N, C-alpha and C positions, 0 to 999 in steps of 0.2 A: 557587575556589582554582585557581591555575595550576599545572599539572604540567609538569615537564621530563622529556621522554621521548626516549630514543635509539632510533631505528629504523635497521635496516640494509637498504639497497636496493642491489642489485648490488655488494655488497662494500664499500659506502661507508656510514659512520655519519652520520646526520643527527639533530641535536638539535632537538626541536620543543617549543615552549611551547604548551600547550593546556589548555582547561578540561575536556576529555574525560578519561575514565578511562584509565589507562596501558594496560590490556589492549586497549581499543578502539583506541587510537592505534597500538599495535603490530600489531594485526590489519589496520588500514588500510595501514600501511607494508608489511606482508607481501604484501598484495594487489597493491599497486603494484609491488613487487619481482617478483612472479609474472608480472604483465602485461609488465613489461620483459623478463624472461627469455624469455617466449614470443616476443616480437618479435625479440630477439637470436638466438634459436635458429632462427627461421624465415627470417631474412634476414641479409645481410652489411652491416649498417649500424653506424655509430658509436653511442656511448651517447646522445649528444644527439638524434640522429634516433630512436633507440629510445624515448627518453623522450617525444618528440612523438607518435610512433605509438602508444605505450601510452596516452598521454593521450587521443588520438582514439578508441581502442578503448573506454576507460572512459567517455568522453562519450557514445559510441554506446550503450553499455549503459544509461547513465543516461536518455537520451532514450527508449529503448524501454521501460524500466521506468515512466517517467513516463506514457507513452502508455497502457500497460497499466493503470496505476493510474487514469487518467482514465476509461478504458473501464469499469473495475470500478465506479468511483464513479457513473457514469451508469447502469449496470445496477442497482446497489443503489438509486439514487434511483427508478428505474422500479418496482422491487419494492416500495419503501416507498409510492409513489403508489398502486399496485395494492392494497396491504394497507389503505391508508386508505379507498379506495373500497369494498373488501370489508367493512370495519368499519362504514362508513356504511350499507351494504346490510343487514348483520346487524341494526343498530339499527332500521332501518326495518321489517324483517321482524318483529322483536320487538314493535314498536308495533302493527303490523298484526295479529299474533297476539293481542295483548292486546285490541285492539278487537273482534276476532272472538269471543274468549272472552266478553267483556262482552255482545256481541250474543246469543250462544248462551244465556247465563244469563238474559238478559231474555226471550228467546223461550221458554225452558223454564218460567220463572215465570209468564208470561202464558198458557201452554198448560195449566197445571195447574188 
């Protein structure tokens, strides 16, 4: 279902058609507005330049989050690999324990 959502960015209303929930779309619009206000407050540029600089800042954030996400995925994969190896070791130790128990029982029976 397509939603028609109005977001206000730097005093201008923008009507967006989106599949996303209204609250989410408004949150995204507010974030873009905040980023534009940061640029406008920090420099004397026009709104078009502020929009481009805000877009660059948001893209920078995105790329950094993606890199951190990939690093976490790699770390989790390493942990899962280690857990798999540990599980295999536990299974082997259980088999070895069972074999030793069997051997002990046979030894006790033959010693009686």
